[in-house]
N, C-alpha and C positions, 0 to 999 in steps of 0.2 A: 335664365328665367326660374321663378320661386315653383318651389312646392307650396300644394296644398298645405303640406304642416306647415313650409314655412310663412305663407301668407297670415294662416290663421294663427299662429303666433306674433307675426309682428301686428298683427292688429290687437291683437291684446295686448302687446307692449307699448301700440298708441297709446291706448286710453290714458290719458289723466288722473293720477291721483285723485278718489274722491264720485268716479266715473261708474256708469254699474250698465251694461250691457245684456242682451241677453243670449243664449246660442245663437236665435234666431236675429238678430242683430249683425251677429260678427259675417254666418253661412251669406246674410246679403251678401253687405260689403265686400266678402273674400270667395264670390262665385260657386259658392256649394249648398252643401244639406247641414240642418242644423242640426244629423244624427253628425253627422261628418266632424264636426267641430265637437260634438259631447264627445267621443272617441278620438280625437286628437287631444283632449282636454286630459282626457282619461290617461292618457301615455305619457305623454310632451306636455303637460300644462305644465307642468312643477315649475320648468325654466321661466314662469313669466306671472305676473298676477293676477292669481288666476281666479281668486274672490272677488274676479271684476267680472265678470263672465260667469250666468246663472241662467235659472230655465224661465221664464214668462213668468212663472210666481215669485219671483226672486227666492230659489232653492236649490240647495245644491245639493247631494246626497250627502245623507246624516254621516258615513264618516268622513263626509269633507264641516259639516258644519259648526260644529267647536270652533274649529281652526278659522272659520270662515267669518264667524260671529265675531271671533278678536279684531280681527281686521277691517269690518265692517264698524264695529265701535273705533274703531285707530282714525278711521276716514270719516267718523260720523255720518254715515251713509245708511242706519236702522237695520231696516232688513225685508223683507217679504215685498207682492209687487209694486208698490206707492215708490221701493225704492229704485228700483226702475224709469221711473215714470219721474221721481223730483231729483233726481242725478245721474238723467241719461247726458253722456257725453252736446256737445257742437259739433251735429255731424260733415258738415263742411272739415273745419279743423280734423275731427277725427278720420276723414278720408283722405285730407291731404296729411297727416305726418303717419299713417300708416305707406302711401304712396313714397313717400319720403326712406322711410326703414328698405321698403322692397328696393329702393335703388342701390342700398346699400347691401345687401344678398347676395 
Protein backbone atom coordinates (compact mmCIF):
# COMPACT_ATOMS: atom_id res chain seq x y z
CA UNK A 1 0.00 0.00 0.00
CA UNK A 2 1.37 3.41 -0.95
CA UNK A 3 1.29 6.57 1.12
CA UNK A 4 -0.27 9.85 0.04
CA UNK A 5 3.24 11.27 -0.38
CA UNK A 6 4.20 8.38 -2.67
CA UNK A 7 0.94 8.77 -4.61
CA UNK A 8 1.45 12.51 -5.15
CA UNK A 9 5.06 12.10 -6.24
CA UNK A 10 4.10 9.25 -8.57
CA UNK A 11 1.34 11.40 -10.08
CA UNK A 12 3.86 14.13 -10.86
CA UNK A 13 6.37 11.60 -12.16
CA UNK A 14 3.65 10.19 -14.45
CA UNK A 15 3.21 13.56 -16.19
CA UNK A 16 4.87 13.63 -19.60
CA UNK A 17 7.20 16.45 -20.58
CA UNK A 18 5.16 19.37 -21.83
CA UNK A 19 2.18 18.67 -19.54
CA UNK A 20 1.02 20.87 -16.67
CA UNK A 21 -1.62 20.26 -14.00
CA UNK A 22 -2.84 22.07 -10.91
CA UNK A 23 -2.59 21.00 -7.30
CA UNK A 24 -6.34 20.34 -7.56
CA UNK A 25 -5.84 17.99 -10.51
CA UNK A 26 -3.27 15.96 -8.59
CA UNK A 27 -5.51 15.95 -5.51
CA UNK A 28 -8.45 14.61 -7.51
CA UNK A 29 -6.33 11.85 -9.03
CA UNK A 30 -4.82 10.62 -5.76
CA UNK A 31 -7.82 11.26 -3.49
CA UNK A 32 -6.57 14.02 -1.22
CA UNK A 33 -6.86 17.80 -0.91
CA UNK A 34 -5.07 20.44 -2.99
CA UNK A 35 -3.60 21.86 0.20
CA UNK A 36 -2.10 18.46 1.05
CA UNK A 37 -0.64 18.21 -2.47
CA UNK A 38 0.92 21.66 -2.00
CA UNK A 39 2.42 20.64 1.32
CA UNK A 40 3.85 17.45 -0.15
CA UNK A 41 5.27 19.34 -3.12
CA UNK A 42 6.86 21.92 -0.81
CA UNK A 43 8.51 19.23 1.31
CA UNK A 44 9.24 16.45 -1.21
CA UNK A 45 8.67 17.94 -4.65
CA UNK A 46 12.32 18.47 -5.49
CA UNK A 47 12.42 14.74 -6.23
CA UNK A 48 10.14 15.15 -9.28
CA UNK A 49 9.47 17.66 -12.07
CA UNK A 50 7.79 20.10 -9.66
CA UNK A 51 7.31 22.89 -12.23
CA UNK A 52 4.59 20.80 -13.89
CA UNK A 53 2.25 21.30 -10.91
CA UNK A 54 0.94 24.83 -10.33
CA UNK A 55 -1.91 26.71 -8.75
CA UNK A 56 -5.11 26.96 -10.81
CA UNK A 57 -3.78 30.35 -11.97
CA UNK A 58 -0.66 28.71 -13.40
CA UNK A 59 1.71 30.14 -10.81
CA UNK A 60 3.97 28.88 -8.06
CA UNK A 61 5.34 30.47 -4.89
CA UNK A 62 7.41 33.52 -5.83
CA UNK A 63 10.70 31.97 -4.72
CA UNK A 64 10.21 29.20 -7.33
CA UNK A 65 9.01 31.29 -10.27
CA UNK A 66 12.41 32.12 -11.81
CA UNK A 67 13.43 28.45 -11.94
CA UNK A 68 9.94 27.41 -13.05
CA UNK A 69 9.97 29.90 -15.93
CA UNK A 70 13.24 28.41 -17.18
CA UNK A 71 11.70 24.93 -17.21
CA UNK A 72 8.52 26.24 -18.83
CA UNK A 73 10.59 27.88 -21.58
CA UNK A 74 12.55 24.66 -22.16
CA UNK A 75 9.27 22.75 -22.54
CA UNK A 76 7.60 25.58 -24.52
CA UNK A 77 4.79 25.88 -21.98
CA UNK A 78 4.42 29.62 -21.62
CA UNK A 79 2.88 30.32 -18.24
CA UNK A 80 -0.29 31.39 -16.48
CA UNK A 81 -3.74 29.84 -16.47
CA UNK A 82 -3.74 29.25 -20.24
CA UNK A 83 -0.75 26.98 -19.74
CA UNK A 84 -2.95 24.60 -17.76
CA UNK A 85 -5.58 24.53 -20.48
CA UNK A 86 -3.18 24.35 -23.41
CA UNK A 87 -0.83 21.75 -21.91
CA UNK A 88 -3.15 19.47 -19.95
CA UNK A 89 -2.22 15.79 -20.15
CA UNK A 90 -4.48 13.13 -21.57
CA UNK A 91 -6.24 12.24 -18.32
CA UNK A 92 -6.73 8.55 -19.11
CA UNK A 93 -3.07 8.16 -20.06
CA UNK A 94 -1.93 10.12 -17.01
CA UNK A 95 -3.98 7.94 -14.65
CA UNK A 96 -2.74 4.78 -16.37
CA UNK A 97 0.90 5.89 -16.04
CA UNK A 98 0.30 6.82 -12.40
CA UNK A 99 -1.24 3.41 -11.64
CA UNK A 100 1.75 1.70 -13.26
CA UNK A 101 4.16 3.68 -11.07
CA UNK A 102 2.13 2.86 -7.96
CA UNK A 103 2.41 -0.87 -8.68
CA UNK A 104 6.22 -0.59 -8.60
CA UNK A 105 6.32 1.04 -5.15
